[in-house]
DRENSE-763162 format. One record per residue: residue in one letter; x, y, z of N, C-alpha, C, O in turn. Coordinates in Angstrom, 2 decimals. Layout:
BEGIN
ATOM code     nxx     nyy     nzz    caxx    cayy    cazz     cxx     cyy     czz     oxx     oyy     ozz
ATOM    A       X       Y       Z       X       Y       Z       X       Y       Z       X       Y       Z
...
***
This chain:
BEGIN
ATOM code     nxx     nyy     nzz    caxx    cayy    cazz     cxx     cyy     czz     oxx     oyy     ozz
ATOM    M -149.05 -101.30  174.94 -148.17 -100.49  174.12 -148.87  -99.18  173.73 -148.29  -98.10  173.82
ATOM    R -150.14  -99.32  173.29 -150.88  -98.14  172.86 -151.09  -97.18  174.04 -151.04  -95.96  173.84
ATOM    T -151.31  -97.70  175.24 -151.51  -96.87  176.41 -150.26  -96.03  176.70 -150.37  -94.84  176.99
ATOM    W -149.09  -96.64  176.62 -147.84  -95.91  176.86 -147.62  -94.84  175.81 -147.09  -93.78  176.13
ATOM    L -148.00  -95.10  174.61 -147.86  -94.12  173.53 -148.76  -92.91  173.79 -148.34  -91.78  173.56
ATOM    I -149.97  -93.14  174.28 -150.89  -92.04  174.60 -150.35  -91.24  175.78 -150.38  -90.01  175.76
ATOM    I -149.87  -91.93  176.80 -149.31  -91.24  177.97 -148.12  -90.39  177.56 -147.99  -89.25  178.02
ATOM    A -147.25  -90.90  176.73 -146.07  -90.15  176.27 -146.49  -88.94  175.44 -145.89  -87.87  175.57
ATOM    A -147.51  -89.09  174.60 -147.99  -87.97  173.79 -148.58  -86.87  174.66 -148.33  -85.69  174.42
ATOM    V -149.37  -87.24  175.67 -149.96  -86.25  176.58 -148.87  -85.54  177.37 -148.92  -84.33  177.55
ATOM    A -147.89  -86.29  177.85 -146.79  -85.69  178.61 -146.00  -84.71  177.75 -145.63  -83.64  178.22
ATOM    A -145.75  -85.05  176.51 -145.02  -84.16  175.61 -145.85  -82.91  175.31 -145.30  -81.81  175.25
ATOM    W -147.14  -83.07  175.13 -148.00  -81.91  174.86 -148.03  -80.98  176.06 -147.95  -79.76  175.89
ATOM    R -148.15  -81.52  177.28 -148.19  -80.67  178.49 -146.87  -79.93  178.69 -146.87  -78.81  179.21
ATOM    A -145.78  -80.53  178.30 -144.47  -79.88  178.48 -144.31  -78.68  177.55 -143.55  -77.76  177.85
ATOM    T -145.03  -78.67  176.43 -144.93  -77.55  175.49 -146.08  -76.56  175.62 -146.13  -75.57  174.89
ATOM    A -147.00  -76.81  176.56 -148.13  -75.90  176.77 -147.63  -74.57  177.31 -146.64  -74.54  178.05
ATOM    P -148.28  -73.45  176.96 -147.81  -72.14  177.41 -147.67  -72.00  178.92 -146.75  -71.33  179.39
ATOM    E -148.58  -72.62  179.69 -148.48  -72.47  181.14 -147.26  -73.18  181.71 -146.84  -72.87  182.83
ATOM    A -146.67  -74.11  180.98 -145.48  -74.82  181.45 -144.28  -73.89  181.53 -143.37  -74.13  182.32
ATOM    A -144.27  -72.84  180.72 -143.15  -71.91  180.76 -143.07  -71.20  182.10 -141.98  -70.79  182.51
ATOM    F -144.19  -71.03  182.79 -144.19  -70.36  184.07 -143.81  -71.28  185.22 -143.54  -70.80  186.32
ATOM    A -143.78  -72.56  184.99 -143.47  -73.50  186.05 -142.02  -73.95  186.03 -141.68  -74.94  186.68
ATOM    Q -141.17  -73.27  185.30 -139.78  -73.68  185.14 -138.92  -73.39  186.35 -137.89  -74.05  186.53
ATOM    G -139.28  -72.44  187.17 -138.46  -72.13  188.34 -138.92  -70.86  189.01 -139.83  -70.18  188.52
ATOM    P -138.30  -70.53  190.13 -138.75  -69.37  190.90 -138.57  -68.05  190.16 -139.38  -67.14  190.36
ATOM    K -137.55  -67.90  189.33 -137.37  -66.64  188.62 -138.48  -66.39  187.62 -138.90  -65.25  187.43
ATOM    A -138.96  -67.45  186.98 -140.03  -67.30  186.00 -141.36  -66.95  186.67 -142.22  -66.32  186.05
ATOM    Q -141.52  -67.34  187.93 -142.78  -67.11  188.62 -142.85  -65.75  189.28 -143.94  -65.23  189.49
ATOM    Q -141.71  -65.15  189.60 -141.70  -63.90  190.34 -141.36  -62.73  189.42 -140.29  -62.71  188.82
ATOM    P -142.26  -61.76  189.31 -141.95  -60.57  188.50 -140.90  -59.73  189.22 -140.66  -59.90  190.41
ATOM    A -140.27  -58.83  188.47 -139.28  -57.94  189.07 -139.95  -57.11  190.16 -141.03  -56.57  189.96
ATOM    K -139.30  -57.03  191.30 -139.86  -56.26  192.41 -139.61  -54.79  192.20 -138.49  -54.37  191.93
ATOM    E -140.65  -54.01  192.33 -140.55  -52.56  192.21 -141.14  -51.92  193.45 -142.08  -52.45  194.05
ATOM    F -140.60  -50.80  193.82 -141.14  -50.05  194.95 -140.89  -48.57  194.70 -140.02  -48.21  193.91
ATOM    S -141.63  -47.74  195.38 -141.45  -46.29  195.22 -141.68  -45.61  196.55 -142.30  -46.17  197.46
ATOM    G -141.15  -44.40  196.65 -141.27  -43.64  197.88 -140.21  -42.56  197.92 -139.76  -42.08  196.88
ATOM    T -139.81  -42.18  199.12 -138.83  -41.12  199.30 -137.45  -41.72  199.53 -137.29  -42.66  200.31
ATOM    A -136.46  -41.15  198.83 -135.07  -41.56  199.02 -134.31  -40.44  199.72 -134.54  -39.26  199.47
ATOM    S -133.42  -40.85  200.60 -132.52  -39.91  201.27 -131.10  -40.34  200.93 -130.89  -41.31  200.20
ATOM    H -130.12  -39.61  201.47 -128.73  -40.02  201.22 -127.87  -39.77  202.43 -128.16  -38.93  203.28
ATOM    Y -126.77  -40.53  202.48 -125.78  -40.35  203.53 -125.11  -39.00  203.31 -124.89  -38.60  202.17
ATOM    G -124.81  -38.31  204.37 -124.09  -37.04  204.25 -122.66  -37.27  203.79 -122.12  -38.37  203.93
ATOM    K -122.06  -36.24  203.25 -120.70  -36.34  202.72 -119.71  -36.73  203.81 -118.74  -37.45  203.54
ATOM    G -119.93  -36.28  205.01 -119.00  -36.54  206.09 -119.21  -37.83  206.85 -118.45  -38.13  207.77
ATOM    Y -120.23  -38.60  206.49 -120.50  -39.84  207.21 -119.36  -40.83  207.00 -118.83  -40.95  205.90
ATOM    S -119.00  -41.53  208.06 -118.01  -42.61  207.94 -118.38  -43.69  208.94 -119.08  -43.44  209.91
ATOM    G -117.91  -44.86  208.69 -118.21  -45.98  209.59 -118.48  -47.24  208.79 -118.41  -47.25  207.56
ATOM    K -118.78  -48.30  209.53 -119.06  -49.59  208.88 -120.55  -49.70  208.60 -121.39  -49.18  209.33
ATOM    T -120.85  -50.40  207.53 -122.24  -50.67  207.18 -122.70  -51.94  207.89 -121.89  -52.63  208.51
ATOM    A -123.96  -52.24  207.80 -124.50  -53.44  208.44 -123.91  -54.72  207.85 -123.90  -55.76  208.51
ATOM    S -123.43  -54.65  206.62 -122.81  -55.83  205.99 -121.37  -56.02  206.45 -120.74  -57.02  206.11
ATOM    G -120.85  -55.07  207.23 -119.48  -55.18  207.73 -118.45  -54.46  206.89 -117.27  -54.41  207.27
ATOM    V -118.86  -53.89  205.76 -117.96  -53.18  204.86 -117.91  -51.71  205.28 -118.93  -51.13  205.66
ATOM    R -116.74  -51.11  205.22 -116.62  -49.69  205.55 -117.34  -48.88  204.47 -117.18  -49.13  203.28
ATOM    Y -118.12  -47.89  204.92 -118.84  -47.02  203.98 -117.84  -46.22  203.17 -116.92  -45.61  203.72
ATOM    D -118.01  -46.22  201.85 -117.17  -45.46  200.93 -118.08  -44.50  200.17 -118.89  -44.95  199.35
ATOM    P -117.97  -43.18  200.42 -118.87  -42.23  199.76 -118.70  -42.17  198.25 -119.56  -41.61  197.56
ATOM    S -117.62  -42.73  197.70 -117.41  -42.70  196.26 -118.00  -43.90  195.54 -117.95  -43.97  194.31
ATOM    K -118.56  -44.85  196.27 -119.17  -46.04  195.67 -120.68  -45.86  195.53 -121.30  -45.10  196.28
ATOM    F -121.26  -46.55  194.57 -122.70  -46.50  194.34 -123.36  -47.60  195.17 -123.61  -48.71  194.69
ATOM    T -123.64  -47.27  196.43 -124.24  -48.22  197.36 -125.49  -47.62  197.99 -125.80  -46.44  197.81
ATOM    A -126.21  -48.47  198.72 -127.46  -48.01  199.34 -127.80  -48.85  200.56 -127.28  -49.94  200.76
ATOM    A -128.69  -48.29  201.37 -129.26  -49.01  202.50 -130.72  -49.28  202.21 -131.44  -48.41  201.72
ATOM    H -131.15  -50.49  202.50 -132.56  -50.88  202.37 -132.91  -51.75  203.57 -132.05  -52.47  204.08
ATOM    R -134.14  -51.69  204.02 -134.53  -52.41  205.23 -134.50  -53.93  205.08 -134.11  -54.63  206.01
ATOM    T -134.91  -54.45  203.91 -135.11  -55.89  203.81 -134.38  -56.58  202.66 -134.19  -57.80  202.71
ATOM    L -133.97  -55.87  201.63 -133.32  -56.52  200.49 -132.00  -57.15  200.92 -131.28  -56.57  201.74
ATOM    P -131.66  -58.31  200.38 -130.39  -58.95  200.74 -129.19  -58.10  200.33 -129.24  -57.39  199.32
ATOM    F -128.13  -58.17  201.12 -126.90  -57.48  200.76 -126.42  -58.00  199.41 -126.51  -59.19  199.13
ATOM    G -125.92  -57.10  198.57 -125.45  -57.48  197.24 -126.50  -57.30  196.16 -126.19  -57.43  194.98
ATOM    T -127.74  -57.01  196.54 -128.81  -56.81  195.56 -128.57  -55.52  194.79 -128.31  -54.48  195.38
ATOM    K -128.66  -55.59  193.46 -128.55  -54.39  192.63 -129.93  -53.79  192.44 -130.90  -54.50  192.15
ATOM    V -130.01  -52.48  192.61 -131.29  -51.77  192.52 -131.14  -50.58  191.58 -130.22  -49.77  191.73
ATOM    L -132.03  -50.48  190.61 -132.09  -49.32  189.73 -133.01  -48.30  190.39 -134.18  -48.58  190.63
ATOM    V -132.47  -47.11  190.67 -133.23  -46.04  191.32 -133.43  -44.91  190.32 -132.46  -44.42  189.73
ATOM    I -134.68  -44.49  190.12 -135.02  -43.44  189.16 -135.69  -42.29  189.89 -136.67  -42.48  190.61
ATOM    D -135.14  -41.09  189.72 -135.72  -39.87  190.28 -136.98  -39.57  189.47 -136.91  -39.38  188.26
ATOM    K -138.13  -39.52  190.13 -139.40  -39.30  189.42 -139.47  -37.93  188.77 -140.09  -37.78  187.73
ATOM    A -138.84  -36.92  189.37 -138.92  -35.56  188.84 -138.01  -35.34  187.63 -138.42  -34.74  186.64
ATOM    T -136.77  -35.83  187.72 -135.79  -35.54  186.66 -135.57  -36.70  185.70 -134.99  -36.52  184.63
ATOM    K -136.03  -37.89  186.06 -135.85  -39.12  185.28 -134.40  -39.58  185.25 -134.07  -40.49  184.49
ATOM    R -133.53  -38.99  186.05 -132.15  -39.48  186.16 -132.19  -40.82  186.89 -133.08  -41.05  187.71
ATOM    S -131.24  -41.69  186.58 -131.22  -42.99  187.22 -129.80  -43.39  187.62 -128.82  -42.88  187.08
ATOM    V -129.73  -44.31  188.55 -128.46  -44.83  189.02 -128.70  -46.25  189.51 -129.77  -46.56  190.05
ATOM    T -127.71  -47.12  189.33 -127.78  -48.48  189.86 -126.87  -48.56  191.07 -125.70  -48.20  191.01
ATOM    V -127.42  -49.05  192.18 -126.68  -49.14  193.43 -126.70  -50.59  193.93 -127.53  -51.39  193.52
ATOM    V -125.77  -50.90  194.83 -125.72  -52.21  195.46 -126.05  -52.04  196.94 -125.48  -51.19  197.62
ATOM    V -126.98  -52.85  197.44 -127.38  -52.77  198.84 -126.28  -53.37  199.72 -125.89  -54.53  199.55
ATOM    N -125.77  -52.55  200.67 -124.76  -53.06  201.59 -125.02  -52.59  203.03 -124.15  -52.74  203.89
ATOM    D -126.20  -52.02  203.29 -126.49  -51.51  204.62 -127.99  -51.62  204.90 -128.77  -51.88  203.98
ATOM    R -128.39  -51.44  206.14 -129.79  -51.47  206.54 -130.27  -50.05  206.81 -129.51  -49.20  207.28
ATOM    G -131.52  -49.80  206.53 -132.12  -48.50  206.73 -132.85  -48.11  205.46 -132.93  -48.94  204.56
ATOM    P -133.35  -46.95  205.33 -133.48  -45.93  206.38 -134.59  -46.32  207.35 -135.51  -47.06  207.00
ATOM    F -134.49  -45.82  208.56 -135.46  -46.17  209.59 -136.37  -45.00  209.93 -136.85  -44.87  211.06
ATOM    I -136.61  -44.15  208.95 -137.53  -43.02  209.10 -138.76  -43.32  208.25 -138.63  -43.66  207.07
ATOM    K -139.93  -43.19  208.84 -141.19  -43.52  208.16 -141.29  -42.79  206.82 -141.03  -41.59  206.73
ATOM    G -141.68  -43.53  205.79 -141.89  -42.96  204.46 -140.68  -43.05  203.55 -140.81  -42.87  202.34
ATOM    R -139.51  -43.31  204.10 -138.31  -43.43  203.26 -138.09  -44.88  202.90 -138.22  -45.77  203.74
ATOM    V -137.74  -45.12  201.63 -137.61  -46.49  201.15 -136.17  -46.91  200.88 -135.87  -48.10  200.86
ATOM    I -135.28  -45.94  200.66 -133.88  -46.27  200.36 -133.00  -45.09  200.76 -133.41  -43.93  200.67
ATOM    D -131.80  -45.41  201.20 -130.83  -44.40  201.60 -129.61  -44.58  200.69 -128.98  -45.64  200.71
ATOM    L -129.28  -43.58  199.92 -128.24  -43.69  198.90 -126.90  -43.14  199.39 -126.85  -42.26  200.25
ATOM    S -125.81  -43.67  198.83 -124.48  -43.15  199.13 -124.33  -41.76  198.54 -125.13  -41.33  197.70
ATOM    Y -123.30  -41.06  198.97 -123.07  -39.70  198.48 -122.83  -39.69  196.96 -123.32  -38.80  196.27
ATOM    A -122.09  -40.68  196.44 -121.84  -40.74  195.00 -123.12  -40.94  194.21 -123.32  -40.32  193.16
ATOM    A -124.00  -41.81  194.70 -125.28  -42.05  194.04 -126.13  -40.79  194.08 -126.80  -40.45  193.11
ATOM    A -126.11  -40.10  195.23 -126.87  -38.85  195.36 -126.37  -37.79  194.38 -127.16  -37.07  193.78
ATOM    Q -125.05  -37.69  194.22 -124.50  -36.74  193.25 -124.92  -37.08  191.83 -125.26  -36.19  191.05
ATOM    A -124.91  -38.37  191.49 -125.31  -38.79  190.15 -126.76  -38.44  189.86 -127.11  -38.14  188.72
ATOM    L -127.60  -38.47  190.89 -129.01  -38.11  190.73 -129.25  -36.61  190.92 -130.38  -36.13  190.81
ATOM    K -128.18  -35.87  191.20 -128.27  -34.42  191.45 -129.19  -34.12  192.62 -129.92  -33.13  192.62
ATOM    M -129.16  -35.01  193.63 -130.01  -34.80  194.80 -129.22  -34.39  196.03 -129.80  -34.18  197.09
ATOM    D -127.90  -34.27  195.90 -127.08  -33.98  197.07 -127.42  -32.65  197.72 -127.15  -32.46  198.90
ATOM    R -128.00  -31.73  196.98 -128.41  -30.44  197.55 -129.89  -30.43  197.95 -130.30  -29.62  198.78
ATOM    R -130.68  -31.32  197.36 -132.12  -31.37  197.66 -132.41  -32.19  198.91 -133.40  -31.93  199.60
ATOM    G -131.58  -33.14  199.21 -131.77  -33.96  200.41 -132.69  -35.15  200.21 -132.25  -36.29  200.36
ATOM    L -133.94  -34.92  199.89 -134.92  -35.97  199.70 -135.52  -35.88  198.30 -135.76  -34.78  197.80
ATOM    I -135.76  -37.04  197.68 -136.41  -37.05  196.37 -137.41  -38.22  196.33 -137.30  -39.18  197.09
ATOM    K -138.38  -38.10  195.45 -139.33  -39.19  195.18 -138.71  -40.08  194.12 -138.24  -39.59  193.09
ATOM    V -138.70  -41.39  194.38 -138.07  -42.33  193.45 -138.97  -43.52  193.16 -139.90  -43.83  193.90
ATOM    T -138.65  -44.17  192.06 -139.14  -45.49  191.74 -137.91  -46.36  191.65 -136.91  -45.97  191.05
ATOM    A -137.96  -47.55  192.24 -136.79  -48.43  192.24 -137.21  -49.83  191.84 -138.33  -50.27  192.13
ATOM    S -136.31  -50.54  191.17 -136.58  -51.92  190.78 -135.33  -52.75  190.95 -134.21  -52.29  190.71
ATOM    I -135.54  -53.98  191.36 -134.43  -54.91  191.55 -133.94  -55.36  190.18 -134.74  -55.71  189.31
ATOM    Q -132.65  -55.35  190.00 -132.04  -55.74  188.72 -131.65  -57.18  188.71 -131.13  -57.68  187.72
***
């Protein structure tokens, strides 16, 4: 009886230990993914289907990324102006070295980058 009581007490103590909070699941173990680099944008006249099968809509806040799953929300911050926009990944790309994300025309307008073409950004998964 005493042995079971000690085992139960140790198990209860381990469950409340600070390191146990990190073992609760994959979200607790993985920090938010952040990346930075150069962002480009789709031209105003671009039309066609995205890699996810959805027709590109220049008025939507969407983006292309090489590896993030479709539907992933990404907060993109212009390093120079500190303007930010949240986009949803629905396409693959950009496939030009050094570029990390390709933004829709609406997202580019929100960041005031539609005339600059390329900007340095920091991005994080939401």
